[in-house]
PyMOL Python script that loads the backbone (N, CA, C, O; Angstrom):
from pymol import cmd

cmd.read_pdbstr("""\
ATOM      1  N   MET A   1     -24.102 -30.039  26.550  1.00  0.00           N
ATOM      2  CA  MET A   1     -24.630 -28.393  27.003  1.00  0.00           C
ATOM      3  C   MET A   1     -22.793 -27.893  27.028  1.00  0.00           C
ATOM      4  O   MET A   1     -22.520 -26.938  26.300  1.00  0.00           O
ATOM      5  N   LEU A   2     -22.135 -28.252  27.483  1.00  0.00           N
ATOM      6  CA  LEU A   2     -20.983 -28.307  27.274  1.00  0.00           C
ATOM      7  C   LEU A   2     -20.227 -27.416  26.182  1.00  0.00           C
ATOM      8  O   LEU A   2     -19.782 -26.269  26.162  1.00  0.00           O
ATOM      9  N   ALA A   3     -20.309 -28.725  25.082  1.00  0.00           N
ATOM     10  CA  ALA A   3     -19.934 -28.227  24.016  1.00  0.00           C
ATOM     11  C   ALA A   3     -20.106 -26.781  23.429  1.00  0.00           C
ATOM     12  O   ALA A   3     -19.363 -25.880  23.041  1.00  0.00           O
ATOM     13  N   VAL A   4     -21.766 -27.055  23.584  1.00  0.00           N
ATOM     14  CA  VAL A   4     -22.423 -25.705  23.488  1.00  0.00           C
ATOM     15  C   VAL A   4     -21.573 -24.384  23.703  1.00  0.00           C
ATOM     16  O   VAL A   4     -21.028 -23.520  23.016  1.00  0.00           O
ATOM     17  N   LEU A   5     -21.702 -24.601  24.597  1.00  0.00           N
ATOM     18  CA  LEU A   5     -20.812 -23.086  25.672  1.00  0.00           C
ATOM     19  C   LEU A   5     -19.663 -23.011  24.925  1.00  0.00           C
ATOM     20  O   LEU A   5     -19.411 -21.934  24.385  1.00  0.00           O
ATOM     21  N   LEU A   6     -18.836 -24.039  24.770  1.00  0.00           N
ATOM     22  CA  LEU A   6     -17.351 -23.874  24.703  1.00  0.00           C
ATOM     23  C   LEU A   6     -17.279 -23.087  23.283  1.00  0.00           C
ATOM     24  O   LEU A   6     -16.469 -22.165  23.180  1.00  0.00           O
ATOM     25  N   LEU A   7     -18.355 -23.535  21.866  1.00  0.00           N
ATOM     26  CA  LEU A   7     -19.107 -23.296  20.867  1.00  0.00           C
ATOM     27  C   LEU A   7     -18.949 -22.015  20.967  1.00  0.00           C
ATOM     28  O   LEU A   7     -18.042 -21.428  20.377  1.00  0.00           O
ATOM     29  N   ALA A   8     -19.957 -21.331  21.852  1.00  0.00           N
ATOM     30  CA  ALA A   8     -20.400 -19.958  22.106  1.00  0.00           C
ATOM     31  C   ALA A   8     -19.137 -18.850  22.687  1.00  0.00           C
ATOM     32  O   ALA A   8     -18.841 -17.724  22.285  1.00  0.00           O
ATOM     33  N   ALA A   9     -18.573 -19.663  23.758  1.00  0.00           N
ATOM     34  CA  ALA A   9     -17.429 -18.949  23.921  1.00  0.00           C
ATOM     35  C   ALA A   9     -16.115 -18.429  23.041  1.00  0.00           C
ATOM     36  O   ALA A   9     -15.420 -17.414  23.102  1.00  0.00           O
ATOM     37  N   ALA A  10     -16.110 -19.747  22.099  1.00  0.00           N
ATOM     38  CA  ALA A  10     -15.172 -19.680  20.880  1.00  0.00           C
ATOM     39  C   ALA A  10     -15.794 -18.173  19.957  1.00  0.00           C
ATOM     40  O   ALA A  10     -15.072 -17.207  19.710  1.00  0.00           O
ATOM     41  N   PHE A  11     -16.894 -18.254  19.656  1.00  0.00           N
ATOM     42  CA  PHE A  11     -17.544 -17.820  18.840  1.00  0.00           C
ATOM     43  C   PHE A  11     -17.425 -16.311  19.309  1.00  0.00           C
ATOM     44  O   PHE A  11     -17.341 -15.469  18.415  1.00  0.00           O
ATOM     45  N   PHE A  12     -17.406 -15.804  20.904  1.00  0.00           N
ATOM     46  CA  PHE A  12     -17.324 -14.177  21.073  1.00  0.00           C
ATOM     47  C   PHE A  12     -15.720 -14.045  21.497  1.00  0.00           C
ATOM     48  O   PHE A  12     -15.363 -12.916  21.836  1.00  0.00           O
ATOM     49  N   PHE A  13     -14.720 -15.110  21.505  1.00  0.00           N
ATOM     50  CA  PHE A  13     -13.599 -14.344  22.018  1.00  0.00           C
ATOM     51  C   PHE A  13     -13.182 -14.317  20.117  1.00  0.00           C
ATOM     52  O   PHE A  13     -12.394 -13.421  19.813  1.00  0.00           O
ATOM     53  N   GLY A  14     -13.596 -15.081  19.132  1.00  0.00           N
ATOM     54  CA  GLY A  14     -13.212 -14.719  17.708  1.00  0.00           C
ATOM     55  C   GLY A  14     -13.692 -13.459  17.205  1.00  0.00           C
ATOM     56  O   GLY A  14     -13.223 -12.718  16.341  1.00  0.00           O
ATOM     57  N   LEU A  15     -14.898 -13.352  18.044  1.00  0.00           N
ATOM     58  CA  LEU A  15     -15.562 -12.040  17.378  1.00  0.00           C
ATOM     59  C   LEU A  15     -14.486 -10.907  18.094  1.00  0.00           C
ATOM     60  O   LEU A  15     -14.035 -10.147  17.237  1.00  0.00           O
ATOM     61  N   VAL A  16     -13.942 -10.611  19.576  1.00  0.00           N
ATOM     62  CA  VAL A  16     -13.423  -9.716  20.093  1.00  0.00           C
ATOM     63  C   VAL A  16     -12.253  -9.762  19.477  1.00  0.00           C
ATOM     64  O   VAL A  16     -11.746  -8.641  19.448  1.00  0.00           O
ATOM     65  N   VAL A  17     -11.464 -10.756  18.862  1.00  0.00           N
ATOM     66  CA  VAL A  17     -10.047 -10.659  18.407  1.00  0.00           C
ATOM     67  C   VAL A  17     -10.083  -9.978  17.280  1.00  0.00           C
ATOM     68  O   VAL A  17      -9.249  -9.110  17.024  1.00  0.00           O
ATOM     69  N   LEU A  18     -11.460 -10.434  16.158  1.00  0.00           N
ATOM     70  CA  LEU A  18     -11.269  -9.667  14.874  1.00  0.00           C
ATOM     71  C   LEU A  18     -11.844  -8.087  15.576  1.00  0.00           C
ATOM     72  O   LEU A  18     -11.374  -7.244  14.812  1.00  0.00           O
ATOM     73  N   SER A  19     -12.396  -7.585  16.341  1.00  0.00           N
ATOM     74  CA  SER A  19     -12.877  -6.435  16.330  1.00  0.00           C
ATOM     75  C   SER A  19     -11.305  -5.532  16.931  1.00  0.00           C
ATOM     76  O   SER A  19     -11.041  -4.366  16.634  1.00  0.00           O
ATOM     77  N   VAL A  20     -10.512  -6.364  17.738  1.00  0.00           N
ATOM     78  CA  VAL A  20      -9.480  -5.521  18.033  1.00  0.00           C
ATOM     79  C   VAL A  20      -8.718  -4.820  16.831  1.00  0.00           C
ATOM     80  O   VAL A  20      -8.492  -3.670  16.454  1.00  0.00           O
ATOM     81  N   LEU A  21      -8.350  -6.540  16.298  1.00  0.00           N
ATOM     82  CA  LEU A  21      -7.215  -6.423  14.485  1.00  0.00           C
ATOM     83  C   LEU A  21      -8.139  -4.921  13.687  1.00  0.00           C
ATOM     84  O   LEU A  21      -7.746  -3.787  13.411  1.00  0.00           O
ATOM     85  N   VAL A  22      -9.459  -5.598  13.527  1.00  0.00           N
ATOM     86  CA  VAL A  22     -10.327  -4.378  12.874  1.00  0.00           C
ATOM     87  C   VAL A  22      -9.909  -2.992  13.377  1.00  0.00           C
ATOM     88  O   VAL A  22      -9.795  -2.267  12.389  1.00  0.00           O
ATOM     89  N   GLY A  23      -9.725  -2.547  14.126  1.00  0.00           N
ATOM     90  CA  GLY A  23      -9.719  -1.575  14.941  1.00  0.00           C
ATOM     91  C   GLY A  23      -7.840  -1.104  15.157  1.00  0.00           C
ATOM     92  O   GLY A  23      -7.369   0.019  15.335  1.00  0.00           O
ATOM     93  N   VAL A  24      -7.299  -2.112  15.079  1.00  0.00           N
ATOM     94  CA  VAL A  24      -5.503  -1.841  14.698  1.00  0.00           C
ATOM     95  C   VAL A  24      -5.412  -1.093  12.939  1.00  0.00           C
ATOM     96  O   VAL A  24      -5.012  -0.034  12.453  1.00  0.00           O
ATOM     97  N   PHE A  25      -5.898  -2.078  12.550  1.00  0.00           N
ATOM     98  CA  PHE A  25      -5.645  -1.884  10.834  1.00  0.00           C
ATOM     99  C   PHE A  25      -5.972  -0.279  10.399  1.00  0.00           C
ATOM    100  O   PHE A  25      -5.345   0.588   9.791  1.00  0.00           O
ATOM    101  N   PHE A  26      -7.452  -0.375  11.119  1.00  0.00           N
ATOM    102  CA  PHE A  26      -7.965   0.676  11.178  1.00  0.00           C
ATOM    103  C   PHE A  26      -7.112   2.188  11.285  1.00  0.00           C
ATOM    104  O   PHE A  26      -6.898   3.082  10.466  1.00  0.00           O
ATOM    105  N   LEU A  27      -6.728   1.975  12.800  1.00  0.00           N
ATOM    106  CA  LEU A  27      -5.894   2.954  13.148  1.00  0.00           C
ATOM    107  C   LEU A  27      -4.473   3.025  12.388  1.00  0.00           C
ATOM    108  O   LEU A  27      -4.093   4.131  12.004  1.00  0.00           O
ATOM    109  N   SER A  28      -3.814   2.087  12.198  1.00  0.00           N
ATOM    110  CA  SER A  28      -2.697   2.445  11.780  1.00  0.00           C
ATOM    111  C   SER A  28      -3.144   2.891  10.017  1.00  0.00           C
ATOM    112  O   SER A  28      -2.190   3.309   9.361  1.00  0.00           O
ATOM    113  N   GLY A  29      -4.082   2.837   9.513  1.00  0.00           N
ATOM    114  CA  GLY A  29      -4.361   3.241   8.244  1.00  0.00           C
ATOM    115  C   GLY A  29      -4.538   4.608   8.272  1.00  0.00           C
ATOM    116  O   GLY A  29      -4.083   5.354   7.405  1.00  0.00           O
ATOM    117  N   LEU A  30      -5.532   5.174   9.757  1.00  0.00           N
ATOM    118  CA  LEU A  30      -5.274   6.485   9.580  1.00  0.00           C
ATOM    119  C   LEU A  30      -4.009   7.131   9.834  1.00  0.00           C
ATOM    120  O   LEU A  30      -4.031   8.284   9.403  1.00  0.00           O
ATOM    121  N   ALA A  31      -2.994   6.837  10.335  1.00  0.00           N
ATOM    122  CA  ALA A  31      -2.089   7.513  10.747  1.00  0.00           C
ATOM    123  C   ALA A  31      -0.946   7.525   9.593  1.00  0.00           C
ATOM    124  O   ALA A  31      -0.132   8.414   9.339  1.00  0.00           O
ATOM    125  N   ILE A  32      -1.087   6.588   9.133  1.00  0.00           N
ATOM    126  CA  ILE A  32      -0.505   6.555   7.636  1.00  0.00           C
ATOM    127  C   ILE A  32      -0.943   7.663   6.372  1.00  0.00           C
ATOM    128  O   ILE A  32      -0.176   8.179   5.559  1.00  0.00           O
ATOM    129  N   TRP A  33      -2.283   7.827   6.479  1.00  0.00           N
ATOM    130  CA  TRP A  33      -2.618   8.956   5.592  1.00  0.00           C
ATOM    131  C   TRP A  33      -2.695  10.298   6.443  1.00  0.00           C
ATOM    132  O   TRP A  33      -2.975  11.302   5.788  1.00  0.00           O
ATOM    133  N   LEU A  34      -2.499  10.452   7.729  1.00  0.00           N
ATOM    134  CA  LEU A  34      -2.518  11.668   8.325  1.00  0.00           C
ATOM    135  C   LEU A  34      -1.081  12.127   8.492  1.00  0.00           C
ATOM    136  O   LEU A  34      -0.867  13.339   8.528  1.00  0.00           O
ATOM    137  N   ARG A  35      -0.104  11.288   8.593  1.00  0.00           N
ATOM    138  CA  ARG A  35       1.485  11.241   8.249  1.00  0.00           C
ATOM    139  C   ARG A  35       1.262  11.729   7.015  1.00  0.00           C
ATOM    140  O   ARG A  35       1.481  12.940   6.988  1.00  0.00           O
ATOM    141  N   SER A  36       0.867  11.221   5.836  1.00  0.00           N
ATOM    142  CA  SER A  36       1.159  11.521   4.181  1.00  0.00           C
ATOM    143  C   SER A  36       0.458  12.734   3.827  1.00  0.00           C
ATOM    144  O   SER A  36       0.579  13.182   2.686  1.00  0.00           O
ATOM    145  N   LEU A  37      -0.190  13.253   4.600  1.00  0.00           N
ATOM    146  CA  LEU A  37      -1.087  14.354   4.531  1.00  0.00           C
ATOM    147  C   LEU A  37      -0.270  15.693   5.066  1.00  0.00           C
ATOM    148  O   LEU A  37      -0.111  16.778   4.506  1.00  0.00           O
ATOM    149  N   TRP A  38       0.197  15.212   6.377  1.00  0.00           N
ATOM    150  CA  TRP A  38       0.915  16.260   6.676  1.00  0.00           C
ATOM    151  C   TRP A  38       2.579  16.497   6.032  1.00  0.00           C
ATOM    152  O   TRP A  38       3.111  17.607   6.049  1.00  0.00           O
ATOM    153  N   LEU A  39       3.194  15.376   5.532  1.00  0.00           N
ATOM    154  CA  LEU A  39       4.175  15.674   4.932  1.00  0.00           C
ATOM    155  C   LEU A  39       4.140  16.615   3.329  1.00  0.00           C
ATOM    156  O   LEU A  39       4.911  17.456   2.867  1.00  0.00           O
ATOM    157  N   ARG A  40       3.000  16.064   2.863  1.00  0.00           N
ATOM    158  CA  ARG A  40       2.324  16.729   1.456  1.00  0.00           C
ATOM    159  C   ARG A  40       2.684  18.455   1.731  1.00  0.00           C
ATOM    160  O   ARG A  40       3.479  19.239   1.212  1.00  0.00           O
ATOM    161  N   ARG A  41       1.672  18.565   2.802  1.00  0.00           N
ATOM    162  CA  ARG A  41       1.671  20.020   3.483  1.00  0.00           C
ATOM    163  C   ARG A  41       2.889  20.465   3.557  1.00  0.00           C
ATOM    164  O   ARG A  41       3.109  21.550   3.019  1.00  0.00           O
ATOM    165  N   ALA A  42       3.858  19.848   4.150  1.00  0.00           N
ATOM    166  CA  ALA A  42       5.217  20.542   4.812  1.00  0.00           C
ATOM    167  C   ALA A  42       5.710  20.823   3.485  1.00  0.00           C
ATOM    168  O   ALA A  42       5.784  22.020   3.206  1.00  0.00           O
ATOM    169  N   LYS A  43       6.258  19.536   2.118  1.00  0.00           N
ATOM    170  CA  LYS A  43       6.707  20.047   1.586  1.00  0.00           C
ATOM    171  C   LYS A  43       6.089  20.850   0.344  1.00  0.00           C
ATOM    172  O   LYS A  43       6.722  21.008  -0.699  1.00  0.00           O
ATOM    173  N   GLY A  44       4.948  21.283   0.528  1.00  0.00           N
ATOM    174  CA  GLY A  44       3.951  22.113  -0.272  1.00  0.00           C
ATOM    175  C   GLY A  44       4.018  21.331  -1.619  1.00  0.00           C
ATOM    176  O   GLY A  44       3.991  20.101  -1.598  1.00  0.00           O
ATOM    177  N   SER A  45       4.136  22.274  -3.213  1.00  0.00           N
ATOM    178  CA  SER A  45       4.316  21.379  -4.174  1.00  0.00           C
ATOM    179  C   SER A  45       5.597  20.571  -4.642  1.00  0.00           C
ATOM    180  O   SER A  45       5.690  19.958  -5.706  1.00  0.00           O
ATOM    181  N   GLU A  46       6.479  20.668  -3.748  1.00  0.00           N
ATOM    182  CA  GLU A  46       7.972  20.055  -4.366  1.00  0.00           C
ATOM    183  C   GLU A  46       7.360  19.067  -4.701  1.00  0.00           C
ATOM    184  O   GLU A  46       7.362  18.845  -5.912  1.00  0.00           O
ATOM    185  N   ILE A  47       6.838  18.393  -4.079  1.00  0.00           N
ATOM    186  CA  ILE A  47       6.484  16.489  -4.515  1.00  0.00           C
ATOM    187  C   ILE A  47       5.971  16.432  -5.685  1.00  0.00           C
ATOM    188  O   ILE A  47       4.804  16.815  -5.760  1.00  0.00           O
ATOM    189  N   SER A  48       6.412  16.115  -6.520  1.00  0.00           N
ATOM    190  CA  SER A  48       6.197  15.739  -7.824  1.00  0.00           C
ATOM    191  C   SER A  48       6.429  14.361  -8.556  1.00  0.00           C
ATOM    192  O   SER A  48       7.445  13.728  -8.270  1.00  0.00           O
ATOM    193  N   VAL A  49       5.679  13.943  -9.338  1.00  0.00           N
ATOM    194  CA  VAL A  49       6.455  12.705 -10.182  1.00  0.00           C
ATOM    195  C   VAL A  49       6.724  13.289 -11.206  1.00  0.00           C
ATOM    196  O   VAL A  49       5.770  13.820 -11.775  1.00  0.00           O
ATOM    197  N   GLU A  50       8.080  13.421 -11.827  1.00  0.00           N
ATOM    198  CA  GLU A  50       8.797  13.946 -13.235  1.00  0.00           C
ATOM    199  C   GLU A  50       9.474  12.642 -13.414  1.00  0.00           C
ATOM    200  O   GLU A  50       9.788  11.903 -12.481  1.00  0.00           O
ATOM    201  N   THR A  51       9.671  12.414 -14.617  1.00  0.00           N
ATOM    202  CA  THR A  51      10.932  11.596 -15.194  1.00  0.00           C
ATOM    203  C   THR A  51      12.128  12.259 -15.575  1.00  0.00           C
ATOM    204  O   THR A  51      11.785  13.304 -16.128  1.00  0.00           O
ATOM    205  N   PRO A  52      13.244  12.171 -15.552  1.00  0.00           N
ATOM    206  CA  PRO A  52      14.414  12.755 -15.942  1.00  0.00           C
ATOM    207  C   PRO A  52      13.988  13.548 -17.700  1.00  0.00           C
ATOM    208  O   PRO A  52      14.409  14.636 -18.093  1.00  0.00           O
ATOM    209  N   GLN A  53      13.299  12.838 -18.276  1.00  0.00           N
ATOM    210  CA  GLN A  53      13.173  13.173 -19.736  1.00  0.00           C
ATOM    211  C   GLN A  53      12.011  14.800 -19.310  1.00  0.00           C
ATOM    212  O   GLN A  53      11.915  15.743 -20.095  1.00  0.00           O
ATOM    213  N   ALA A  54      11.593  14.767 -18.528  1.00  0.00           N
ATOM    214  CA  ALA A  54      10.570  15.876 -18.399  1.00  0.00           C
ATOM    215  C   ALA A  54      11.297  16.934 -17.943  1.00  0.00           C
ATOM    216  O   ALA A  54      10.855  17.968 -18.445  1.00  0.00           O
ATOM    217  N   ARG A  55      12.118  17.113 -17.291  1.00  0.00           N
ATOM    218  CA  ARG A  55      12.390  17.888 -16.290  1.00  0.00           C
ATOM    219  C   ARG A  55      13.475  18.809 -17.274  1.00  0.00           C
ATOM    220  O   ARG A  55      13.678  20.021 -17.213  1.00  0.00           O
ATOM    221  N   THR A  56      14.044  17.878 -18.125  1.00  0.00           N
ATOM    222  CA  THR A  56      15.303  18.740 -19.006  1.00  0.00           C
ATOM    223  C   THR A  56      14.844  18.939 -20.620  1.00  0.00           C
ATOM    224  O   THR A  56      15.465  19.463 -21.545  1.00  0.00           O
ATOM    225  N   GLY A  57      13.342  18.235 -20.583  1.00  0.00           N
ATOM    226  CA  GLY A  57      12.946  18.664 -22.333  1.00  0.00           C
ATOM    227  C   GLY A  57      13.559  18.187 -23.022  1.00  0.00           C
ATOM    228  O   GLY A  57      13.435  18.443 -24.220  1.00  0.00           O
ATOM    229  N   GLN A  58      14.571  17.205 -22.524  1.00  0.00           N
ATOM    230  CA  GLN A  58      15.383  16.037 -23.953  1.00  0.00           C
ATOM    231  C   GLN A  58      14.885  14.673 -23.569  1.00  0.00           C
ATOM    232  O   GLN A  58      14.685  14.246 -22.432  1.00  0.00           O
ATOM    233  N   VAL A  59      14.668  13.874 -25.086  1.00  0.00           N
ATOM    234  CA  VAL A  59      14.276  12.678 -24.970  1.00  0.00           C
ATOM    235  C   VAL A  59      15.173  11.860 -25.883  1.00  0.00           C
ATOM    236  O   VAL A  59      15.531  12.381 -26.940  1.00  0.00           O
ATOM    237  N   ILE A  60      15.522  10.782 -25.618  1.00  0.00           N
ATOM    238  CA  ILE A  60      16.562   9.997 -25.940  1.00  0.00           C
ATOM    239  C   ILE A  60      15.683   8.807 -26.521  1.00  0.00           C
ATOM    240  O   ILE A  60      15.075   7.891 -25.965  1.00  0.00           O
ATOM    241  N   ASP A  61      15.893   9.267 -28.207  1.00  0.00           N
ATOM    242  CA  ASP A  61      15.755   8.223 -29.119  1.00  0.00           C
ATOM    243  C   ASP A  61      16.622   7.383 -29.632  1.00  0.00           C
ATOM    244  O   ASP A  61      17.782   7.702 -29.892  1.00  0.00           O
ATOM    245  N   ALA A  62      16.017   5.978 -29.865  1.00  0.00           N
ATOM    246  CA  ALA A  62      17.095   5.172 -30.808  1.00  0.00           C
ATOM    247  C   ALA A  62      16.810   3.856 -31.395  1.00  0.00           C
ATOM    248  O   ALA A  62      16.123   3.049 -30.769  1.00  0.00           O
ATOM    249  N   GLU A  63      17.223   3.622 -32.395  1.00  0.00           N
ATOM    250  CA  GLU A  63      16.924   2.258 -32.844  1.00  0.00           C
ATOM    251  C   GLU A  63      17.374   1.290 -32.784  1.00  0.00           C
ATOM    252  O   GLU A  63      18.524   1.527 -32.415  1.00  0.00           O
ATOM    253  N   TYR A  64      17.222  -0.169 -32.947  1.00  0.00           N
ATOM    254  CA  TYR A  64      17.954  -1.035 -32.314  1.00  0.00           C
ATOM    255  C   TYR A  64      17.149  -2.100 -33.726  1.00  0.00           C
ATOM    256  O   TYR A  64      16.151  -2.009 -34.441  1.00  0.00           O
ATOM    257  N   THR A  65      18.214  -3.000 -33.553  1.00  0.00           N
ATOM    258  CA  THR A  65      18.075  -4.553 -34.325  1.00  0.00           C
ATOM    259  C   THR A  65      18.267  -5.701 -33.041  1.00  0.00           C
ATOM    260  O   THR A  65      18.949  -5.663 -32.016  1.00  0.00           O
ATOM    261  N   VAL A  66      17.469  -6.580 -33.523  1.00  0.00           N
ATOM    262  CA  VAL A  66      17.281  -7.638 -32.923  1.00  0.00           C
ATOM    263  C   VAL A  66      18.535  -8.867 -33.229  1.00  0.00           C
ATOM    264  O   VAL A  66      18.286  -9.491 -34.260  1.00  0.00           O
ATOM    265  N   VAL A  67      19.443  -9.184 -32.728  1.00  0.00           N
ATOM    266  CA  VAL A  67      20.505  -9.993 -33.869  1.00  0.00           C
ATOM    267  C   VAL A  67      20.089 -11.335 -33.311  1.00  0.00           C
ATOM    268  O   VAL A  67      20.397 -12.127 -34.201  1.00  0.00           O
ATOM    269  N   SER A  68      19.469 -12.120 -32.153  1.00  0.00           N
ATOM    270  CA  SER A  68      19.481 -12.984 -32.195  1.00  0.00           C
ATOM    271  C   SER A  68      18.257 -13.776 -31.001  1.00  0.00           C
ATOM    272  O   SER A  68      18.650 -13.796 -29.834  1.00  0.00           O
ATOM    273  N   ARG A  69      16.867 -14.388 -31.275  1.00  0.00           N
ATOM    274  CA  ARG A  69      16.353 -14.433 -30.777  1.00  0.00           C
ATOM    275  C   ARG A  69      16.303 -16.368 -29.518  1.00  0.00           C
ATOM    276  O   ARG A  69      16.648 -17.404 -30.087  1.00  0.00           O
ATOM    277  N   ARG A  70      16.047 -16.403 -28.644  1.00  0.00           N
ATOM    278  CA  ARG A  70      15.947 -17.937 -28.321  1.00  0.00           C
ATOM    279  C   ARG A  70      14.435 -18.156 -27.632  1.00  0.00           C
ATOM    280  O   ARG A  70      13.524 -17.737 -26.918  1.00  0.00           O
ATOM    281  N   ARG A  71      14.966 -19.134 -28.447  1.00  0.00           N
ATOM    282  CA  ARG A  71      13.883 -20.532 -28.836  1.00  0.00           C
ATOM    283  C   ARG A  71      13.790 -21.586 -27.721  1.00  0.00           C
ATOM    284  O   ARG A  71      14.827 -21.982 -27.188  1.00  0.00           O
ATOM    285  N   ASN A  72      12.944 -21.918 -27.459  1.00  0.00           N
ATOM    286  CA  ASN A  72      12.970 -22.588 -25.990  1.00  0.00           C
ATOM    287  C   ASN A  72      12.701 -24.189 -26.777  1.00  0.00           C
ATOM    288  O   ASN A  72      12.621 -25.208 -26.091  1.00  0.00           O
TER     289      ASN A  72
END
""", "prot")
cmd.dss("prot")
cmd.show_as("cartoon", "prot")
cmd.util.cbc("prot")
cmd.orient("prot")
Protein backbone atom coordinates (compact mmCIF):
# COMPACT_ATOMS: atom_id res chain seq x y z
CA MET A 1 0.00 0.00 0.00
CA LEU A 2 2.87 2.36 0.83
CA ALA A 3 4.50 1.67 -2.54
CA VAL A 4 1.29 2.61 -4.38
CA LEU A 5 1.03 5.86 -2.43
CA LEU A 6 4.69 6.69 -3.13
CA LEU A 7 4.22 5.92 -6.81
CA ALA A 8 1.14 8.15 -6.98
CA ALA A 9 2.95 10.96 -5.14
CA ALA A 10 5.95 10.68 -7.48
CA PHE A 11 3.63 10.76 -10.49
CA PHE A 12 1.86 13.92 -9.34
CA PHE A 13 5.14 15.56 -8.33
CA GLY A 14 6.51 14.83 -11.80
CA LEU A 15 3.35 16.26 -13.35
CA VAL A 16 3.75 19.47 -11.37
CA VAL A 17 7.43 19.81 -12.30
CA LEU A 18 6.65 19.13 -15.97
CA SER A 19 3.85 21.71 -15.94
CA VAL A 20 6.13 24.33 -14.42
CA LEU A 21 8.87 23.64 -16.98
CA VAL A 22 6.43 23.82 -19.90
CA GLY A 23 5.11 27.11 -18.54
CA VAL A 24 8.59 28.56 -18.15
CA PHE A 25 9.58 27.53 -21.68
CA PHE A 26 6.34 28.90 -23.10
CA LEU A 27 6.75 32.25 -21.34
CA SER A 28 10.41 32.46 -22.38
CA GLY A 29 9.51 31.81 -26.00
CA LEU A 30 6.74 34.36 -25.85
CA ALA A 31 9.12 36.95 -24.36
CA ILE A 32 11.74 36.29 -27.06
CA TRP A 33 9.11 36.53 -29.79
CA LEU A 34 7.71 39.79 -28.42
CA ARG A 35 11.20 41.24 -28.05
CA SER A 36 12.08 40.39 -31.66
CA LEU A 37 8.77 41.87 -32.81
CA TRP A 38 9.49 45.05 -30.88
CA LEU A 39 13.02 45.27 -32.32
CA ARG A 40 11.74 44.76 -35.87
CA ARG A 41 9.20 47.55 -35.44
CA ALA A 42 11.78 49.84 -33.84
CA LYS A 43 14.22 49.31 -36.69
CA GLY A 44 11.57 49.50 -39.38
CA SER A 45 12.69 48.16 -42.72
CA GLU A 46 16.36 48.62 -41.90
CA ILE A 47 16.77 44.95 -41.01
CA SER A 48 17.50 43.02 -44.16
CA VAL A 49 19.76 40.15 -44.98
CA GLU A 50 21.97 41.21 -47.86
CA THR A 51 25.29 39.94 -49.07
CA PRO A 52 28.04 42.45 -49.86
CA GLN A 53 27.60 41.63 -53.55
CA ALA A 54 23.92 42.53 -53.41
CA ARG A 55 24.72 45.90 -51.87
CA THR A 56 27.41 46.92 -54.35
CA GLY A 57 26.02 45.21 -57.41
CA GLN A 58 29.39 43.56 -58.06
CA VAL A 59 30.14 39.86 -58.12
CA ILE A 60 33.62 38.44 -57.71
CA ASP A 61 34.22 35.64 -60.20
CA ALA A 62 37.28 33.41 -60.25
CA GLU A 63 38.66 30.25 -61.82
CA TYR A 64 40.85 27.77 -60.01
CA THR A 65 42.86 24.64 -60.68
CA VAL A 66 43.24 21.77 -58.23
CA VAL A 67 46.97 21.29 -57.71
CA SER A 68 46.88 18.16 -55.57
CA ARG A 69 44.31 16.05 -53.79
CA ARG A 70 44.68 14.31 -50.47
CA ARG A 71 44.35 10.58 -50.58
CA ASN A 72 43.36 8.67 -47.48
